[in-house]
LOGUZA-541887 format. One line per field, with one value per residue (C-alpha): residue in three letters; x, y, z. Coordinates in steps of 0.001 Angstrom, whole numbers. Layout:
LOGUZA-541887
res	[ALA ...]
c1	[X ...]
c2	[Y ...]
c3	[Z ...]
***
This chain:
LOGUZA-541887
res	[PHE LEU THR ARG ASP ARG SER GLN LEU LYS LYS ARG ILE LEU VAL ILE ASP HIS ARG VAL PRO ILE TYR ASP ASN ASP ALA GLY ALA ARG THR VAL LEU MET TYR THR LYS LEU PHE LEU GLU LEU GLY MET GLN VAL THR PHE LEU PRO ASN ASP PHE PHE PRO PHE GLN PRO TYR THR GLN GLU LEU GLU GLN MET GLY VAL GLU VAL LEU TYR GLY ASN TYR TYR MET GLU HIS GLY LYS ASP TRP LEU ILE GLU ASN GLY LYS TYR PHE ASP TYR VAL TYR THR ASN ARG PRO HIS ILE SER ILE GLU TYR MET ASP LEU LEU LYS LYS TYR SER LYS ALA LYS VAL ILE TYR TYR GLY HIS ASP LEU HIS TYR LEU ARG GLU GLN ARG GLN TYR GLU ILE GLU HIS ASN ALA GLU LEU LEU LYS SER SER GLU LYS TRP LYS LYS ILE GLU PHE GLU LEU CYS ARG LYS ALA ASP VAL VAL TYR ALA VAL GLY GLU TYR GLU ALA ALA VAL LEU LYS LYS GLU PHE PRO ASP LYS ILE ILE ARG CYS VAL PRO ALA TYR ILE TYR ASP THR ILE ASP THR ASN LYS MET PRO SER ILE GLU ASN ARG ARG ASP ILE LEU PHE VAL GLY PHE GLY HIS PRO PRO ASN ILE ASP ALA VAL MET TRP PHE GLY LYS GLU VAL PHE PRO LYS ILE LEU GLU LYS CYS PRO ASP MET VAL TRP TYR VAL VAL GLY GLY LYS VAL THR GLU GLU ILE LYS SER LEU GLU SER ASP HIS ILE LYS ILE LEU GLY TYR VAL THR ASP GLU LYS LEU GLN GLU LEU TYR ARG THR CYS LYS LEU VAL VAL VAL PRO LEU ARG TYR GLY ALA GLY VAL LYS GLY LYS VAL VAL GLU CYS MET TYR TYR GLN ALA PRO PHE ILE THR THR PRO THR GLY ALA GLU GLY LEU GLY LEU ASP GLU ASN LYS PHE ALA ILE VAL GLU ALA ASP ASP MET MET SER ASP ALA ILE VAL ASP LEU TYR GLN ASP ASP LYS ARG LEU GLN GLN ILE MET ALA ASP CYS GLY PRO TYR ILE ASN THR HIS PHE THR ARG LYS GLN ALA MET ASP VAL VAL ARG ALA ASP ILE LYS ILE]
c1	[111157 107256 107148 109118 106679 103204 102253 101976 98629 100200 101227 105166 107556 111199 112891 116349 118539 122184 122122 119501 117982 120028 117441 118488 121740 120461 117070 116807 117065 114440 111813 112931 112228 108605 107622 108932 106486 103990 103880 104066 100778 99473 99545 102676 105017 108746 112172 114748 117886 120540 123200 126177 124521 125856 123295 123776 122625 120301 118608 118858 117050 114489 113467 113520 111264 108404 108215 110828 113823 116720 119428 122612 125856 128158 126166 124025 127178 128768 125408 122730 122748 122096 119033 117312 117931 116444 113928 112533 109698 108407 107924 104301 106039 109816 110623 114265 116062 118306 119648 123483 122234 118694 120750 122550 119491 117499 118078 117948 114207 113010 114665 114095 110903 107272 106972 105985 108908 108905 111767 112446 115430 115191 116185 117351 121328 122203 120122 121862 125864 124389 123540 126390 128269 126828 128388 131745 132474 133890 134044 134374 131008 129198 130912 129004 125973 126183 126676 123627 121624 122117 121358 118724 117214 117400 115872 113182 112679 113306 110430 107088 106632 108528 108383 109395 109439 108275 106512 109138 110951 107919 107148 110589 110404 107084 108161 111040 109074 105143 104185 105647 104092 105260 104082 104758 105013 105501 109301 108412 105364 104005 100678 98582 99028 96697 96519 94635 97884 100572 103664 104752 107713 108016 111864 112676 116467 119772 119528 119370 120538 120375 121505 123933 127699 125734 127554 124596 124818 128406 128098 125227 127197 130593 129115 126462 128880 131706 129543 126245 126498 129260 126744 123959 126108 126920 123265 122226 126141 124395 122876 124649 124371 123770 124478 123888 124087 126936 129804 131194 133796 137081 136020 132761 134946 137281 133763 133678 133671 131802 128799 128973 128365 128946 126871 127542 125319 122499 119461 116124 114776 117772 116625 113636 114467 116388 113487 111453 113950 115627 113887 114544 115847 118107 117848 120073 120902 122571 122008 120648 117436 114598 112692 114231 113494 114908 112418 109722 110889 110751 107134 106481 107940 106176 109533 109983 112248 114047 114820 116140 114303 116323 115180 111255 112001 108692 107145 104700 105183 103231 105351 103036 102915 107051 109901 111655 114847 117634 121495 122609 123903 120459 119548 121334 119040 116041 116966 117575 114053 112377 114068 113008 109261 107218 104095 105669 107603 104389 102152 104926 104247 100625 100849 103188 100676 97704 100668 101911 98358 97738 100751 103030 100268 99837 96923 98884 101373 98694 97048 99815 101059 97467 97475 99882 99915 96700 96042]
c2	[33762 33020 29426 30682 33448 33710 36491 35744 37977 41022 43439 43931 46680 47289 50023 50621 53204 53815 51919 51093 54248 55623 57382 59189 60380 61601 63489 61667 58021 59297 60008 56352 54978 56708 55668 52149 52222 53221 50870 48035 50136 49784 45813 45576 43267 45440 44000 46569 47057 48420 49509 48971 45655 46451 45217 48440 47701 48178 49972 46890 44691 47248 46773 43268 43139 45262 42609 44183 41347 43752 42079 42394 40036 38809 36767 40309 42483 40143 39179 41882 42861 39265 38670 41536 40393 37122 38509 41990 40401 39618 43253 45497 48434 49833 53252 54471 56647 59165 59900 58513 55188 55239 55465 52085 50363 52147 50479 46882 48111 48525 45444 42760 44155 45107 46583 50743 52457 55689 57593 60100 62404 63917 67248 68751 67815 70000 72970 72628 72846 75590 77677 76373 77893 81070 81607 80194 80993 77271 76463 72466 73117 74237 70992 69166 70784 70407 65974 65774 67542 64676 62255 63647 64509 60932 59017 61520 60667 56602 56459 55938 58715 61232 62266 65926 67655 71082 72870 74831 71764 69913 73317 73057 69495 69804 72705 70214 67214 68598 65024 62757 62395 64435 64521 66919 64042 65400 65004 63947 62411 62788 61575 64855 67288 68172 71937 72236 71537 74595 74384 78220 80489 81182 79603 79513 80024 80359 79066 76213 75057 71633 69712 67155 67288 68158 71326 74133 73097 73291 76547 78245 77088 78646 81998 82528 81299 84135 86986 86742 85578 87550 90932 89027 88433 92515 92862 89443 88729 86131 83867 80448 78710 74976 73639 69746 67084 64388 64399 67520 69110 70129 73597 73179 72382 75334 77334 76666 78293 79492 80687 78508 74694 71773 68486 66766 63840 63522 61175 61779 62461 64870 66657 67157 68551 71325 71518 72198 74710 76950 79627 79950 77687 79615 77889 80443 78735 80221 78045 74185 72543 70359 70774 71307 68683 70719 73453 70765 69207 72218 73595 69308 70060 73733 75386 78930 79295 81488 80779 82190 82300 78831 77570 78035 76643 74824 75219 77936 79369 82345 85264 87309 83655 82583 84577 84633 87022 87159 85622 89407 91775 92161 88991 89801 92357 90127 87557 89739 91778 88493 86830 89634 88777 86521 87134 87068 83828 82259 83152 81190 77960 78234 78513 75069 72880 73703 73866 70408 68896 70644 69457 66692 64239 60466 61263 63508 60859 58328 60354 60362 56750 55485 57613 55626 52212 50385 47439]
c3	[118795 119351 120973 124110 124311 126154 125196 121084 120781 122134 119635 119907 120147 119739 121477 120187 122507 123131 126362 129172 130239 133128 134367 136980 135032 131923 130740 127250 129184 131972 128956 127123 130769 130381 126928 127673 130546 128394 126018 129062 130109 126433 126891 124955 124705 124912 124071 124907 122085 123937 121065 123749 124764 128203 131200 133733 137269 138723 135837 133298 136213 137007 133090 132700 136643 134636 131949 129202 127592 127294 124999 126601 126415 124621 122258 121318 121164 118369 116197 117248 114195 112651 115582 114530 110476 111656 114403 113277 111153 114466 115507 114835 116111 116413 118669 117721 119582 118851 115190 116618 117167 114617 111420 112410 112213 110408 106307 108581 109447 106893 104835 107050 109338 107932 111470 111995 112850 115084 114942 118293 117944 121422 119601 116265 116648 113439 115250 118552 117171 114378 117400 119030 116453 116297 120079 119933 115864 115616 112285 113172 114853 111328 109805 112273 112170 108553 109068 111600 109516 106513 109200 111036 107879 106337 109107 108859 105156 106028 109267 108890 111594 113523 117134 117936 121271 121450 119025 117076 116045 114792 112913 111285 110466 109040 106436 105531 105165 104636 103573 106488 110058 112141 116050 118457 121794 125585 126805 130091 131139 134698 136730 137330 140115 142314 142009 145457 147325 146399 147737 149912 149098 152929 154072 150837 150014 147540 143412 142032 137950 137284 134424 133353 131235 128003 126281 126190 130416 130559 128890 130686 134309 132870 131497 134187 136776 135765 134092 135599 139297 140731 139717 141966 144741 144867 145722 147624 149544 151389 148330 147462 143852 143883 140753 140126 137463 136756 134533 136155 134271 135824 134345 136392 139559 139327 140117 143612 146310 149255 147411 144722 145743 142739 144185 140932 140439 143582 144257 143350 146547 147330 143772 145061 148195 146652 144589 147562 149409 146942 146339 142461 139454 137036 132959 132206 128642 125534 122940 122502 120688 121687 124739 128128 130174 132711 132842 132482 135486 137231 136354 137976 141482 140845 141818 140807 137743 135347 132289 128517 125433 124241 127435 126838 123243 122103 125305 124418 127706 128249 129166 131152 133929 133250 133632 130495 130120 127758 128554 128358 131157 132212 133490 137046 137567 136012 138771 141739 140932 141155 143791 145791 144886 146960 144996 141687 142724 144537 141321 138921 141649 140849 137147 136700 137759 135448 132466 133327 133418 130475 128570 130206 131681 130579 128868 126648 125425 125218 122824 121021 121187 119963 117037 115485 117821 117453 120131]
***
């Protein structure tokens, strides 16, 4: 392990996730990639262990070109945990993601490595499913929520440090584990925005939703498409709603019409174009957990948006500056009023840049990571 590595003086970190970061198809993967890059910037030697050991391309090659060692192929598929038992002692730090993956490795890490283990769950799964149960009243969701709670709390007990996204979930975990190091980390890491270069609301039209095939997103699209958007069309008959995101279900496809365009997966370039040209981004989440990457991304692109308390959770958004409304019968009126108020939309856009610069830049992420990783 050591003799083939020229960077013997560097600190070593092992990053574990369900697969290599397919960052243009998964908000969580985008987060994992951003922190992997951050570890490289800190001067660390980074090894990435994807639990499926599959070299998705071009994503694996991109990691390797950055200088990340990626473990993939038949050997690691068959002997991945044996490799960890044999080589865990060489790592100074481990950054493990998601509860269903982390639970497979946590005991091995604690037994065969002296590395500091940082656990990042992305959101509290048990909380998300508990909230889904409150809407759907499916008893299976309640059972699943209890299962996730047991797993997530076990991981929090065993990890050396727990990263949480958003003030709300950090507070929940601190209440449960008062003696554990629990840090609130930025879900996304961006370059500082030049707030002197403000986009304009002029010539924008239509509305946009961005979200992948995740149950809260599917619920939001179906509820909005059936219950809210028809009321909006009564007052804005020329409006078009664009729905972007991979893993489009047949149920979502059924909404397609002259006024609802189901675009599915789009490139980052196309997504940026939509953020620049659509007049309003809607994030009508009725349940969920953690910080919503789609809301943060809206602010990074300085796109005017409207969301629910669930969509805004953990971000500490000032309701006087941003549009936050309940997911109820009044949402359609709130959207129409905002859509027709260019001055208010322009103000929301103006407030996005300062918010990102305060909470989601490389400096904020570095400050958190450096509290645990000593270079």
